N, C-alpha and C positions, 0 to 999 in steps of 0.2 A: 397467501394472506394479504388482504387489501385494507387500507385505512377505513375504519368504520365511521359512518356519519353519526353525529350526535342525535339525541332524541328529537330535538327541535328542527333539525335539518330535514330536507326532503330531496329525493333524487328525481322527482317528477319534473318534467319540463314540457314545453309545447310539442316536443318530438317523441317523448317516451314517458312511460309510467315508472320504470325502474331500470336497473342495469341488467344486462344479459346474465351475468354471473350470479345474480341474486334470485333467480327464478327457481323455486323449489316445489316439491310435491304438495306443499300446503296450498298452492295456487291452482291445483288441478281443477279444471272445469271453469275457470275464470277467464274473462276476456283480458287481453294484455296488448300493450303497444310498446315496442322496443325499437332501437335504432343502433346502427353500427356499420362495420365493414364486412364485406363478404370474405370470410377467411378461406373457405373452400366450398366448392359445390360438387355434389355427386348425383349421378343419374343411374338409378337402379331400375331398369326396365320401364322408364317413363315416370317413375316416382322420384321426385327431386328432393334432395336434402341440402340445406345450406347451413354451414357452421357460421353463425353470426357472432362477431367479436366487437366488444367495446372494452373500456378499461376495467370493467368488472369481471370479465372472463368470456367464456364461450357459451352459446345456446344453440341447440339444433332447431332448425325450422324445417317443417315438412310441407311439400306442395304436391297434392295429388290431383291428377287430371280428372278423377271421379268426382271431386268435391269443389274444385276451383274452376273459375271461368277460363276459356281458352286463352284470352288475352293475358291473364296472369301467368299461365304456364309458359306462354311465348316469351314474356318478360324474363322469367326465371331462366329459360333456356339461353337467353341472350346476355345474362349477367357476366361481368368480368371479375376476376379476383381483385379485391380492394375497392369495388364499387361501394358507395355509401348508400344504404337503403333504410327505409322504415318499414316495419312489419306490424300488422295488426292481425290478431287471431286469438285462439283459445289455447290455454295450457292443457296439455294432455299427458298422461303417463305413457312412457314408452312400453312396448311389449317387454316382458321380463328378459327374454333372450337378447334383446337389442339394447339393454341398458349398458352404460359405459362408466364403470367405477373410477376411471381415470379423470373424468370431468366432474366438477362440482355440481353441474346441472345434468349429470348423466342419467338421471331417472326420468327426466321430463323432456318434452319438446313443445314447440308452438305449431299448431296446425294453422297455416296461413290462410287468412280470408282476404287480405289486402296487402300488397307490397308496392311501395313507392320508391323509385330510384331517385335519390336526392342529387348525387353527383356521380359521374361516370369516370372510371379510372382508365388511363391510357395503358398500353402494354408495359409490364413491369420490368425495369432493368435488373432487379433482384427480387426473389420471391419472399413474401412474408411467411406464408405457410411452407414449412420445410419438412418434407417427408423424413421420417427418422433414419432411413437408410442412406440419405444423401448428405454430403458435407456442405457446410456453410460456404457461401461465396468468399472470395479473398477479402481480407480485412480492408484492403484499399478500396474495393468496390463498396463494401459495407459503409465505410466512412464517407465515400463520395455520395452515396444515397442514404444518408443517415436517417432521414425522415422515415423511410421504409424500414430500415433496420430497427429503429426504435419501436416500431409496431409489434415486433416479435414478442411473444409472451415472456421469454427469458429476459429481454431487455426491460420490459415493463416491470417484471419482478425485481430486477436489480435496482432500478431507480426508486421504486416504492420502498424497498429495503433501506435505501439511502435516506429517504424521507423519515421513515420510522426511527432509524438510528439517530438522526439529527434531533428528533423530538425527545428521544431518551436522554441524549446529552443535555438538552436544555432543562428537562425536568430534574435530572440529577443535580446539576449545578445550581439551579434556582433554589432547590431545597437546602443547599449549603450557603445561601446568601449571596450568590454571584449576580452581577449586573452585566447584561449584554450591551456592549458599547462598540460602535463602529469607529474605526480609525482611518486616516486618510489613505487614499490610493496614490495621490500625487505627493511625493515627499522628496527627500534628498538622498544622495548616495551614502551608504554605510558599508563598512567592511564585514560581510557576513558569509564569505566563502565562495560566492559565485558572482558572475557579472550581472549588473543591473540592466533591465530594460529602461531606456532613456526616452523621455518625451520632450520634444522641443517646445519652448515657450514662444508664442507669437508676440506676446506683449513685452517680454524681456528678452530681446533677441540675443542669441549667443549663450543663453542659459537654458538649463535642462532640469526637468523634474526626473526623478527615478521612481519606477513602480516598485512597491515594497517586496523584498524577499521574505519578510515577516514583519509583524507589528512590534518587534522587540523593544525599540526605544519608546514607542508610544505607550506600551503597556507599563513600562517602568515609570514613565511620567505620570500615568494614571494612579499608580501607587503613591507617588509623591503628592498627588492632588487629593488624596484622602478617600478614594473610592473603595479601598480595602480588598475587594474581590471582583475581578473583571474576567469576562470570557467573550469569545467571538468565534463563530464558525466562518472562517475568512479565506478569501482568495489570496494566494501568494504567487509571485512571479520571479523566475530565475532564468537567466540567459545562459543555460548550461550547455556543455558539449553533448552531442547526441548520445542517448542511451535507449536501449530497447523499450524499457517500461517507465520512462520518465516523461513528465509533461512540463512544458514551459510555464503553464499556470496550473496550480493544484490547490487543494483545499485542506486546511488544517484546523484543528480545534485548538484555539489559543487561550491560555489560562495564566493568570497572574494573581498572587495573593500577598497581602502585606502582613507583617508581624508573624511570620511563620519560619519554621525550620524545615529541614528535609523530610522528617517524619510526617509533618502536617500535610505537605504536598502529596506524599505517598498515599495517605489515607483518602484524600479527596479523589486522587486519580484512580485508585483501585475501586472506589465506589462507582465512579463514572464508567470505567471499563466494564465492570460487572453488570451495570444497567444496560449498556449497549449490547453486550454479548447475550444477555438473557433475552432482549428484544429481538436481536437479529439472528442469533445462532441457536437460541433455545438451550443454552449451556450455562450452568451455574459455575462461575469461576471460584476457585479456592483462593481466599485471601487470608492473611497478607501474602503477597508474592514473595518468592525466593529472593534473597539479597546476595549478590556476588560482586566483589570489587573488580574493577577493570583489570588489575594485575592478576587476580586469580582466574578471571575469564580467559585471559591470554595464556596463562600458565597451564591450565587444565583442559581448555577447549580450543585454543589457537584462534579465538575469534572474540570480538566484543559484542557479538550477537549470537551466543551459542544456542544450538537446538538441544534443549534439555530432555527431549523425548528419546534421545540416544544415550544409553547408559555408559558408553565408553568414555574414558578420560585419558588425556595425555599424561604419561608417566616419565620419570627421570630414570634412564638406563645407564647413566654415566658410570656409576660405581660398578654396575654389573658387567658392562661390556668393554670399557676402556682399559688400556694397559695389558691387553691379552694378545697383542700382535696383529690385530686387524688394522692395517695402515690408515684407512679412511677415518675410522673412529678415533684412533690414537692421535692422528695429526690434528683433527678438529679440536680435541680436548686440550692438547698442548698449546694450541693457539688461543685458548681462553674460551672455547665453546663448550657445549654440552651435547650429550647423546640423549635424544628424546624419542619416545615411541608411543604407539597406540596399538592395543591388542584388539584386533577385529575378530569377534567371535564367529566361528564357522567360516572364516576367510580362507582356509586352506583349499576351499573349493574353487577359488579363482584361478583361471588358467594363466599361463605365461603371457598370452596375448593381453589379457585384462590387466595383469600386473604391469606390463609395459605402458598401458594407457595411464595407469596411476603414476608411474614414473614421469610421464610427460606432464600430467596435471601438477605434480610437485614443481616442475620447472616453470610452468606458467605462473606459479605463485611465488617465484623468487628463489626457490631452493635449487641446489645443484642436481637434485634427483632424489629418489627414495630407495632405500635398502629394504629388504624384507626377509623374514624367516617364517617358515611354516613348521608347526608342531604336528607331524604326521603320526599315525598309530605306531609306526616302527622307528621313529626318530625325528631328526631335524633336517630341513633342507633350506636352501637359500644361500646367498653369498657369505653371510657371517656364520653359517652353520659350522664351519670348520673349527671355530674357537669354542664351541659348546661341548664341554666335557660333562661327565656325570654330575660333578659338583655344581657346575653352572646351570645345568638343566634343572636340577632340584631347586636351586635358588630362583630361577626364572618362574617355575611353576608355583613356588610358595609366595614369592614377593609380588608377582604381577598377575597371578590368577590364570595364566595361560594353560590351556588344556588341549588334548588331542583334537585336531580339526580346526584349530585357531591359526591366525596369521598375525605377525607383528610388523607394522610399518615402522621403520627406523630412519631418523635423520640426525646428522651431526653438524654442528656449527653454531654461530651466534643466534641468540633467541629471536631477534627481529627478522631473521630469514627463515628459520626452520619452523617456528611456531605457527605462522599463518599457513604455511604449506601443509603441515600436519593437520591443522584444522580443516583444510579443504579435503584432505584424504579421509579424515574421520567422517565428514559429512557425506561425501560421495560414496564411499564404500558401505557405510551404514544403510544408505538408500538402496544400493544394489543388493545387499545381503538381507534386506527386510528387517533391519534392526531398529527402525523408527517406530516407536509406540504411538499409534494414531488414535488410541482410544479416548484421549482427552488432550486439551491444550496445556502447554507448560509455559507459564509466565515467570519473568524475573526482572528485578531491577539490577542494572549494572551501574555501579557507583564508583566514585573517586577516580574519575578520568584525569589524565594529565591536563594541566591548564594550557601548556604549550607543547607543540611537536616541532622537530627540526624540519625546515623546508627541504624538500627532496633535492633541490638544485644548489641552494646556497648554504644550507645548514642553519640559517637564522631561525629564531623562534617565531612560530606563527600560532595563532589560537587554535586549539584542538577543536573547539566548537565555535564560540564567538567571544569577543573580548569583554563581555559584560558579566562574567561569572566570578563569583567570590572564591578566592583561593582558600584552601584549608588552612594555610598559614598566610594571613593577609599582610605580612611584614613587607613594606615596599623595598627595603634593602635586599631581601632575599630574591624578590622578583627581578631586581636589576642585576644581581650578582650571579644567580644560578636559576634562571627561569625554567629550564627543562626539568628540574627536580621537583617543581611545585605541583601538587595535586589540587584539583578543583572540587568544589561542592557541586558536582555535575552528575547527572544520572540519565540513563536511557531505560525505556520499557521495551523488553524483548519478548516476543511470543513465537514459539516454534521456529526459532532461528531468524526471525524478521524483526527489525526495529520498528516499533509502532509509535514511539514518542521519545522526545529528548527534552531535557530541561536542566535547570540549575537553580541554586540560590544565587541571587544577583549581588554584584558588588555595589553596595550603597555608600561606601567610604570614598570621598573625593580623592584623597591622597593615593589610596590603593588603586583606584581606577586610572588616575594619571600615570601611575607606575606601569600598569598593564599596557596602556596605549603607548607609553614611551618605549617599552620593551619591544613592541611591534615595529619600532623605527620611526614613530611620529615625533616631531619636535613640538615645542610648546605652542608655536604659532599654528601648526597644523591641528593640534589637539583642540585648541580654542576655536578654530574656524569650523571644524567638523563636528565637535561634540560639546561646544560651549554651552548650548541650551540644556544638555543633560547635566553637566557639572554645575551649572547655575541652580538647577532644581535641587541638587544635593546640598547646596549651601543653605537652603531654607528649611532644613529638617527632613531628611529622607528616612523612612522606616525600613527596617530589614524586610526584604521581600524576595519572592521566588515563584517559579511556575514551570510550565512545560508547554510543549506544542505536540499534538498527536496528528499523524498523517491519516486524515479521514478517508481519502480515496483507497489507500492500501487496506485499511481495516474493512471497508465495505467489500472490496474485492475478495478478501479472505473469507468473509462470512458468506458471500454469494457463490464461492467456488469458481470465480471467474479466472480465466487464464491471464488477463491483463487488466490494469486499472482503467484502460480505455473502455472496457465493457461496463463500468459503473459510473461513467461520466457522460452526460447527455451529449455534449458536442466537443469531443476531445481533439487534440492535434495528433498528427502522426509522429513517429520517432524523429522525423526530419523537421519537426515544429511547423507543419503546414496544416491549415484547415482545408481539407479537400472539398467539403460540401460548399462552403462560401468562398473558396479559393483565396485564402489569406496566407501570408501577407500579400498585399497587392501594391501596384504602382499608384501614385497619385499625380494630379496634374502639375504641370510646370508652374502655373500661377500660384498654387498652394505652396509648392516648395520654395519659390522665390520669396513669398511672404514670410516663410519661416527661416530663410537664409540658409537653405540646405542644398548641396550639390549631390545629385544621384547619378552622375555620369557613369559610375562603375556598377550600377545596380544590375542584378540578374533579371533576365526576362522571365515572365510568368511561364511555368511549365504547362504542357497540354493537360486538359482535364482527364481524370481517370474514367474509364467506363465508356 
């Protein structure tokens, strides 16, 4: 599907009458002029066929030596893949046996009378036309030669899907009274969980701008400025450690609303997501979304982004299995832990080798390993099976729903170690056993996140999301005395186990905001220096406000069925944060650096180009 022109627009230019992909049987017998790239050329016994491609699609051009002058046939014989040509001829119906239902224009072709080669392509480093039986070139080569990669119909589809989805966002939010406002790209550092990209100031030597990780403070200031409802489809930048599918610059849908509570934000967000999914995926989302508290998400799914397409839930096996003489379980419970487990339906089919794989997976997620029991047709097997007598077997079947052919993953210990590991085993084994219901998307709001989490190294409280979130209990004294117990009016949107959006009701109370910043370890002078402009805005009458930000790249990748968000971004960076096509980041001249007062004596040399 391509964006349709309005009734007043025209596709005709000096080079073409229409787009290749819009030539239909209604134009049979008419003269036509089209232009585009040579997608591929075929020679069938002296009769030549060209698949001509433009952004509208493909159109077959036929060149017959019986009806075309010799110089035209000679030109066609000499054409290269990706030459740009103009074709004039008559639209004709293809013979019935030669029609191609896979092409939008598969019923017709253009019998060429005249062809002009506009520009000639050099030999291609990667092919645009990709035979179905061949694999794509490596991603490194595709990114190095991105211009050619973007010509592929799949990439054209992905970026046009991105365009249509952005328009759906704008329509949905405009209908709700939102105003699209641009916020600065050159700003100051703020604590938002990742390192900032810094930009040196030539005018103010020794001082730096920061590129925004998000427009968080600006959108709060806009609420204080009386704009009531703001949105922006905005670039954000984070200098994060390398990850396979992260980008140093990414796009988010940024939204803020004044005089709202959590339910007001949910209604607007659900309407927007439904509009985007209808446009991009052709799916009607069921609203309102499921609501799950963060505590329940961890308790029953071992994850704050649970995949609800999997019906299995984590259950408490402490009363059932402890105190029966199995040392690992009894020792963990006596130390204050619990015994938790997941019943994997039909999991008894897993081999010992596969079970060993899951034991290693549990260790990778912080547990000491995974125990297991199988309910076989003739009884029980697995390390804890020796404690299962007839009475316990009956209780297990009645209280946990385990049936012959099932497997139980078990772990014992403190919740913060065993729940994430069980969540990982739930997800991985459900995928292997085909227990994920892919018939529809499952969306949920995860609510009541902790306001603070303990730092992994120091144990000091650090914001779970960002420090501008309203606590469920805004008492400054509690924030100072017991910050790790405070919940936040914060929420995430999760779809099929992926986080699509995150937001909160913001703290608009000056004293509470100061207490949050103080709990982070900032003194009064640091608070004033870094956030004085925000606290000043609060002094002049700040409305209650809240919002969210949605990851636009990830949403488009899911709707497009793309393996990586790089396939839905026009010019992405690699996992190593390099632009292979333009070879960025690059060195700059010594004169420019001296003007900025920067020493790059330890800079890395540019790597050799790929391809």
